[in-house]
C-alpha positions, 0 to 999 in steps of 0.5 A: 499499499505504501508503494501505491499511495506514495504517488499521492504525498509526492504528487506536487514534488517536482524530484530530487533536490536541486543542485547549482544551475552553473555546476551543472552546466560546468558539469556538462561542459567538462564533457563537452571538453573531453577528448573522447567522442563517447564522453562528448556524445553523453554530455551533448544528449544531457542537455534537454534535462539541464533546459528542463531543470533550469529553464531561465535564459542566462543558463540556456544561453550560455549553454547553446552557444557551448552547443553551437561551438560543438556543432562548429568544430566536431564531427558530424555525428557530433552534429548529429547529436546537437540537432537532436539536442535542438529540435527537443528543446525547440521551445527553448530556442527563444530563450537565447539571448545572443541570437546572431552569435549562435547562428553565426557559429553554426551557419559557419559550417553551410560552407563546408565541402561535405555534403552530409555537414551541409545537409545537418546545417540545413535541418539545423537551420529549419528547426531554428527557423521560428528565432531566424524567419527573416535570414536571408543568408539561410533563406539564399543557402536553402535556395542554392541547397535545392539544387545540389547533386547529393540526395540527402542535402536536398531532402535536407533544404526541403526540411528547411524551406518547409519550416522557414515556410512555415514562419516567415511570409517573405521567404514562403512567397519567394520559394513557392515559385521555385518549388512549382518549376521543381514539382512541374519540372521533368528532371525533377524524380516522382520521389522527390516531387512527393516530398516537394509538394507538402511544402504549399501546405504552408502557402496559407500567409496571404489569400492570393499565395494560398490561391496561387499553391490551390491553383498548383495543386489542382492542376498536379491532381489532374496532371498525376493521377497515380495514387501516391502523387493523388494521396500526398497533392490532396493531403496537402490540398486539405491541410492549406484549406484547413489553415487558410479556412476561405476554401473549406467548402470547396475542399470538402466537395472535392474530397466528397467527389473523390470518395465517390468517383475514385475507384482506388481504396487508398484514395477513399481512405484518405478521403475519409481521414481528411473528411474526418480531420475537417469536421473536427475542424470546422463542422460549421461549413458542412451544408446539408448537400455534403451530409447527404452525399456522405450518407449516399456514399456509406449506404453503397459501399460493400466494404466495412473499412470505408463504410466505418471511416465514413460512419466516423465522420458522421457520429462526429458531426452528429455530435455538434452544430452540423446535425441541426442544420441538417435537419432543420434546412429544407424541410418544405421539398418532399424530396428533400425531406424524404432524402434527410432520413438517409443518415437515420437509415444508416445509422439503424442499418448500422446499429446490429452490424456484425463489425463492432465498430460499424455498430459502435458508430450506427448507436453513437449517430442515434443518440447524439440525434436523440440528444441534439434534437429534443424539441422533434418526436424521435420515439422510435429512434431512441427506442432503435438506439436504446435496442441497439446500445443493448445488443453492443453491450451484451455482445462485448461484455463476454469479450475480454479484447481491447477492441470489445473493451473500446466499443464497450466504452463508446457503448457506455458513454451513449448509454449515460448521455441517452439518459441524461438528455432521455430520463423516462428511458433510464429505467431500461437502460439500467436493467440492461446493465444489471442483467449483464454485470452477472455474466460480463467479463471483470473488465467490462465490469468495472466499465458498467459499475462506472457507468451505473454510478454516472447514471444513479448521481444523474437520477438519484431514484433509480438508486434504491432499486440497484442495491439488492443486484450490486449486494448480491454481486458483491457477495458472488465476486470470489476470493481472487486478489487480482488486479481486476478484481480489485479494481471491481471491489472498488468500482462495486462499493462505489456504485453501492455508496451512490446508491445508498442515498442516506446511510448504509445499512448494518447488512451492506457495511458487514458484507464490504468489510468481509470481502475486503478482509476475504480478498484484498489488499491495504491500498483497495481498502484505502481506496474504498474508505475514500470513496466513503468520504467522497459520498458521506458514509462517514462511519464506513470510512472512519472503520476502514482508516481505523484498520489501516493505520498499522498496515503502513510503514512511513510515519507521514501515511500514519498520520495521514490516515490518522487524520482521515479517521478523525474527520470522519468520526467528527462528521459523524457525530454530526449526524444524528442531530435532532431539529429543536433540540439545542443542547444536544446539537451544541454537545455533537458539535463540541464532540465534532470539534475535539476530533477535528482538532486532533485531526489537523494536528496529525494531518500538519504532521503529514504534510512534507516540503514537497507536499504541504498538504496546503488545500487539505489544511486550509479546508479543514481549518475553515471547516473548523471555524465554520463549526465553531461559528455555528456553536457560537450562533446556537449559543446566542439563539439560546441567550436571546430567548429572555429578552422581552417581545420585540413590541416592547423593546422597539418602542424603548429602542425608539425612545433611545434611538439606538436601533440594536436595541430592538433586539431586547429590554434597554440593558446591558445584557440585551444590547451584548447580545444584539452585539453577539449577533452581530459579530456572528453575521460578520463572523460568517461574511468573513468565513464566505470570504475566506471560503472565496480565497480558498477557491480562489487560490485551487487552480488544479482543483476539478470542478465537483471540488471546487463546487463543494468550496462553493456550496461551503461559502454559500452556506456561509452568506445565508446564515449571515443573510438569515441573522441580518433579516430576522434580527438586526435589519428586517425592513432593509434585507434583500432577498433578490440577491440569494434567490436560488438559481435552479437544480438544473445542473445538480451534479451530485447527491451532496449538492442536490441536498445541499441546494434543498436546504437552501432554498427551504431556509431561504423560504422559511426566513422570507415568509417570516419576514413577510407575515410576522414583521417585526418577527418574533425572538422566537420564531427567529431563534427556532429558525435559525438553530433549524437552519445551522442543523439542517445544513449539518445534518447534510453529510459533508463530501471530501471531493477528490482535490482534497485526496489526489491531485490529477493536475498539477500547475506551479509557477517559478519566478527569477528577479534581476537584479537579484543579490548574492545572499537572500537577506542582503540588500540591493543598493540604489541611488535615490535619483535613480530608478531600478529597472527589475526584470521578472521572468517565470516558468510555467511548470506542469504535472504529468497532465497538463491543463487537464482542467483549465489552461493559463491564459496570461500570468498577473504580476503585481508588484509593490515595495513598502519602507521598512526603515528610514536613514537620514532626515524627513523631507516632504516628498510627494505622496506618489513617490513614496510607494511602488504600486505596479501590475502587468499581465504577460502571456507565456510563450512556451510557459515562458514569460518576462517583463520589466517594472521601473521604480522610484525609491526617493526615501532612504532607507530600506526598501522590501519589494515584494513580486506576487503572481497570479494567474488567468485561465482562459474563461478570464477567472484570476487565480490566486496561485503564488508564488510570492518573492521577496527581494530588499533594497537599499536607497542611498543618496547620491554623492552630490546631493550628499555633499551639496547637505554636508556643506550647507550643514557646516555653513559653507555654500558650494563653489561653483568650480565645485559643483562643476567637477561634482557633476563632472565626477558623476559621470 
């Protein structure tokens, strides 16, 4: 278990302890200077790892200059190694500062008498095209080499020409005619023409260039009808159209024409492949006639492989806006209406095809049509989709081959989608899944359990009906301890937790624990406990965590499991709350807080420098503070019961002019209680703000975890609103901003129950506020206590991000100038400005951009005066502080910008640079990091001399002034 769990606690780190960058570079430089070829090659190929570890320009510039020297003086094998390193490190090329020197050293080899050396140099120049797109000497060398008699050099020139054409408009315009002449020339061999044609895909920089390239390709298609030539030309045609965008409809028609009329299967396969590319990229450009032509070709072809390819294109289109255009346009004409069912006819024919892939695409098309065209009466189509899905389920669940499993995944995805958009079909879908669970293979059972869990989350009504069948299967899994059996145990347990909406019965817990004792390892038990915590079954989770405490070898894992056990026990204490029993509520909250405090101590002990568990600690601390705020609110409500009826209190309050004294009689006790209530309201608002900060700092969290944090924030705002509306200020309380948005997008049972509580509490508060104005103290106390109890009775869900980090994103900043010693300040004269350069690198884990991507980075620079030195002068307030913000867009995960800072006041200043990221939706995330440096502002020598002379009573002479001013330069 320790080995399996290691990935969790080490997830946030990036590897071993970092050495000094200069030391690492010197070590590789020593290898480059070695007299042995093997050591030189080994040093060269280790550079990409160095760039990955130290991705800042100062090191990358030095390293590439050293590699350029090796390229200049080494043999061809070393040059080839340098070329491979350059191609692997393409995203670091723009960090080279001395581009001219780098290119000069590499370019010197182009004049070699060795054609292989020239060829490697051309490939090197082509790989560097992104940083030298307009170098005329490189352009000239490529044009010259295209006329070489050495095939290796010509192929390298073609590679370089393609790369430069993609980057430089001038080069593309200049080389287009040359390429055209070579392709049409009789002296050019056919295999060379096949390599030259793909260069034309980059001729999309302006409309005239794209048009001339398209005309040339059109001539080639008709002039050279051989299979290879047609395939290469058509594919280049497609890529050029996809880049220039204006000719996509024409290209779709051309490909459909070849698909229909050309008898060669290789050409048809290429046409299908390119149609799939255009369907993914620009589905909105597909007209109804295009889809109709594709349907006719699919209906008429006798080859299964071609039919599967065409169905793949149609299934892609059926999930986009193209399908709505297909059914909505031209529905008036009778002939058109008849033909519009060709797509449905094709899908219905293919649903029961003996080829699994064709059948999968058929049911996918029917499912997408049912989901996209909900306004139409498609009852027969829905039934066809369900029957087709059930047939595929029976077929694929018995087969353990990879192809069958891939088809099964498509089938189950379609089932979830169909149930989501057509809930009345859910019963038959669930019944067919449960019927197949007993006879299916283990791989298929795991996937089917995931499907059942997804359906049960969307439609909780179906969950109870699953439980009996699931428990029967759980008992029959057997004693095997294979990996698939372990995975199946986890998947089945997850579905059981989802199906048991409120609490697990004793029988279910006994069965699960028996199976875990008989046939599971510790990692399986931990995963089941984790799922129980996510679904709110804290009693089961606590028992499993308790059983695992003695099965781990690392103390960090022990403390982690112990903290989870304490958190589960704390939440279990809150499940037995009863309304109208405030004393028991206070004792339950006290017991929960006791466990939470034990748990947070263990959680802190489980953290490591590589994985500080910052989200987990922040979430738990907020939960502790929220429970304490609930406890304080209930105590205050109990105290308010001793206050007099509000009518007397209101009268006395009006005579005394104190609005807060409306809450009770004019006594110190009543006033203190009302102040406590106001303090409680502010405390809940403060908690809501802190939950918002936790949300903003969780850039890598999945959407369910973020929604969970958002629900906690809304619960705090709800209670603060209720206090204001019922007690403090009933007249000005507004209900519009707290109105519910409905439950249309509810994705989990926890969210569904929380939203139900929110709606109920809002209705109660609003009805009390409208019926009984002013609200009686007894009704308001009861309403507040019941709201707190209702919120606490919903079992807290510990979502995925609490246990598992699927996406990892961090930013590494480098400031210049930077002191050698972090505590040592940078000296700056007070009449000068400091140019602070901020560079940064975005570092990713194994799945970059899984949930959200970084669009830009926001850098905030501020300075604070730490200590003054010298006399105080009257200085404008603008010169006393520095507060600047800039947004930069990372390119290849690197960004750089500069700030000009003033330090007029003498003394030590603390500069703080803080970064936050903005995702593709424009949302700001406070990810950090925060970097600090110190600056010491010194008085410039001339001002210091003038001040000293004034203090001594001697006016400075003109000659001294001139000499001093001169000395400054």
